[in-house]
N, C-alpha and C positions, 0 to 999 in steps of 0.2 A: 504494500500500500504506500501511496505517496502522502507526504505531510500536508498537502493541500486538499486531499479528498474529504468531502463532507462526512463520509462514514467513519473515516479514521479520526477526524476531529471530534466527532460525537462520542466515539468509543473512549477516546482520551479524556474527554470531559467527565465521562462516567466514572473513570478511575479516580478523579479528583487528586492528581499528584501534587505534592508540595513543591518538588523540584523535578525538572527533566534534565538529564545529562546526555549529551551527544559527543561522539568522537568520530572523526573521519566520516561524517554523515553524507557530504556531497550534495546537499540541497540547502538553499536558503529557506529558513523556516518562516512561514507567513505569520503576520501579526496575530491572526486568529489563534494560532497554536501558541505563540509566545504569551498570550494573555491567559492561558489555561492554568499553569501551575501557580500556586500561591506565592512562591518565592522566585519565580522566573526560571529561565533555561540557562544552563551552563554548557560550555563547549570545552573539551580538552583538545587544544589546538597545538599542532606540532611545529611551532616556530616561536621566536622571541618577538612577539608583537610590539610595535606595528610592522616589523619586517616580515615579509612574506605572508600577507593576508591572501587567502584564496585556496585554490584546488591542489597545488603541488608544492607546498612549502619545503619539504625535505629535499625534493629533487632540485628545486631552485637554489637552496642553500649550498648543495654540492656543486652545482654548475657555476655558481658565483664565487666559489672558493672561500666561502665563509669559514672562519676559524672555529666558530661555535654556533650551535643552534640550541634548541630546547623545546620546552613545552610550557604552555600557559593554560591555566584554568581561567576562562573568561566568561563574562556575561554575554548572552546572545541578544543581539538586536536585529532588526529587520535588514540592516545593511550587511555587507560582506566582511565579517570578522572585525567589526568596528567597536564592539563593546569593551567596557573596562576590564582590567585584569585583576583577578583575585590573588593568584599565586603563580609563581614561575620557577622553573628549574632549568639549568643550562647543562650542556654536554659538549665536549669537543667533537668537531667533525673529523679532523685528521684525514686518514686515507680510507675510512670505512666505506664499504659498498652500501648502496641504498638499502638492501635487505637487512644488513647488520644495523644500520642506523635506525631504520624503522623498528626493528625488534627492541633496540635499546630505548627508543623514545616511547614505545608502547608500555614497557615496564615502568619507565620514569613517570609517564603521565598517569598511569594507574596508581602508583605510589603517592604521587603528588596529590591527587584527588582524595585518596584515603587519609593522608596526613592532614590535609587542609580542612576537610569537612567538619571535624570536631571543633574547629576554631571559627567556623564560618558564620556563626549566629551570635547576635547580641540580644539575648532574651529570645523573643519570637520573631526577630527581624534578621534577615540576611545582611551582613555588613556591606558597606558600599565598596565597589571595586575602585582601583586606581585607574585614572584615565590613561590611555595609551599615549606615550610621549616618544617623539623621535620621528625620523623620516619613514613615511609610509611607502612600502614596496608591495607589489602584487605578484603572486605566484600563479601565473597562468598555467592551465592544464598543459601537459606536454604533448607535443606532436611527434610524429615519426622523425621529422627533421631535427628535433631537439636531441635525438639519440644518434644522429649521424656524426661520425668521427671525421672532423675536418683535418686532413693530413697536413694542411698548411698552418694549422693553429699551434700554439705552444704545447709542449709536452704535458704541462699541468692541465690545460684545458682538454686535451685528448683523453688523459687519464680520468678526469672528472666525468666526461661523457661515458666512458667505459664502465665506471663505477655505478652508473645508473642501471646497468643491465640492458639487454636487448639492443646493444650498440651495433652499428653497422657502418660500412664505408663502401666506396666504389673504387675498384681497381681497374685501370685501363681507361681508354677513351672511346667515345662514340659507340658504334655497334659492338665493339669488342669488350666494352666495360662489363664487369661482373660485380654483383653485389656480394659483399663479404661480411658475414656476421663476426663481430669481435667479442670474444668471450672474456679475455683478461689481457692485461699488459703489465 
């Protein structure tokens, strides 16, 4: 079911949740859904907001050569990852492959949420989040071209693309060109 479907929203209202938590959900939640839980909706987002708002924050951090990334527990608003931040944890990117970094951030995000929740309330009110501060960047969804290894790019950039997985390049020219999958380097 999609978050905008009336049947889903009605079922959710029937449950009367205090808080809704999403992680890697992939849809912008409509205001009708955001208004349902008494204390709002939270997102466990895999970036250090406001850097890398959007669909592919971990991938974009690797491609940009970021030294560190992390996880934020944030308030969900109708905009794209624009809400305030309740808690954050950082981790070095290093030379980790995308799958390794995702696994690490999944554990970090889960632990951050579990550690933060007991401190999240002042009486019967959810504490106010801190506004996002800093330069806003967007993590657009990856395309096949984002996974293409440009053999004229720097070695660091080539390795970053390969660390995403499903990397490829073209060898040869014209009709003789062959697509080559790059597994590691």
